[in-house]
C-alpha positions, 0 to 999 in steps of 0.5 A: 747726085745733088750739089749745091755750088752757092754754100759759104763757109767761114770760121771766126778765126778766118774773119780775124784774118780779114779784119786785119785785112781792113775788112768792116763787115764781118759781123755779120757773118758770125754766128749764122751757121757757117763755121765748123763745128755744131753748125758745121754739124747742123749744116749736114743734118739740114742737107740731108733734110733737103736732099743736098748731097753735097757742096762746094765751098767757097769764101766769097763774098769774104773773098782774103783781098787786101792792098797788104800783099802778106796779109793777103797771102796769109788769109788765103793759105790759111783757109784754103788749108781749111777747107781742104781739111773740111773736104778730107773729113767729110769727102763725100759732102763737101768740095771747095773753091779756092780762094785767091789774095787778089790783086796781087797777081803773082801771089794769086796764080801761085795760090791757085796752082797750089789749091788746085793741084795739091789740095785737090780743089774743084774751080775758083771763087772770086768776087765780081769786082776786087777791091771796086775794080773790074774782072776784065781790068786788064791787069787781072789777064795773068789770073784768067789766062792760068785759069783757061791754060788750065780749064777751070771752074770760075765760080763768081759772087757779088762783093757788097760794095752796092754796086759802089753806088751810094743810090744803093750803099745809103737807101739800105739796098746793099742785098735786097738790090745790089748785089743782083745789080753786081750780079748783072753788071759783071756779067754784062762787062764780060759778055761785052769785053768778049770774056768768054770768047778769049778765055775759053776753057773758063767754066764762070758760074755767075751767081743768082741767075745772073740778077737781071739778066734774063730780062734784058737779053734782048734788050742787049741785043737790040742796042749792043752794036751801037753801045758796045760794038766791041762785042764780038757776038750777040750777047744772048749768044755769049751769054749762054757760053756760061753757066748761073746758079739758081739762087732766086729766093724761091721766086718762079717766074725768075728760075722761069725766066732764066731757064728760057732765057739761058736754057735748062743746061745752063743753070746749076743748082745754088742754095746761098747758104746760110743766107737761105736757111731751114725753110728757106733752104729747103725751098731753094731746092725745090721750087725747082722742081715745081710742076711748072718746070719740066720734068727734064729741065729739073733734073738737069738743073738739080743733079746732072749739069754740076755733074758735067761741070765738074768731070763728076760724070761721062760728058756722054752721059749729060743729056736734058 
């Protein structure tokens, strides 16, 4: 079964709630194919055309984050209920990641419990930062303790904040360059803080092939002992305790670097719909079957890795 883990879904009414929370970048997401009704029907046709069986829907980067606690909670509950309705209407085509009203810790834990226990969601989606704060901020530890207790899947996506750098933001590089930099920074923060060791039961999926991480693993291994000596294991070891989606915009050298760096068993199919749409969407799947990729690796990435991660097949049947 081909499961696309990097698939956005937003309706205008949900985006309106984010505007009330103070979001100023929701116009880009409107009318681009990520909504319901006719847009959802077109998405399903495209999935059929590309051979994608299921998508795991997520709100990231348009997560319900905001300082106003009541509005954040209302937005999170609204979109989680909305996702549950989409999944119930198309149970053979969609799964969903839950959204949490960060940075409100108690409320986020309550909503995560409701989404996973009552709404049947298959994990939680978060941005790589929460209102400019790193995920490894000690204040957020109770949320991750809850996810670890549950052995939950945690899907991470850039916030689109230019890595808090005017050198990116002021030069029109927020998504071309800033997003994979956000991925890279987040993964390295998780690694140097020992996050995968501290929370060994959380199944972390990082976006966009881990950003620049495939090119940096040996450098990190060479330098971590003097720059981040608190890191509990070599970065290359900790990196392989996590998973990475295949959103690389069809760039085969990047995919091959990720396979060589992490192993094919650590890569999960992702498309970045609707940003990758139509022919580009089809290419996001087809490039994984390129002749330069071993057939066993392609099969694992396209099918069995996600099935295993989400518990849709017995672990004994998972082979690479």
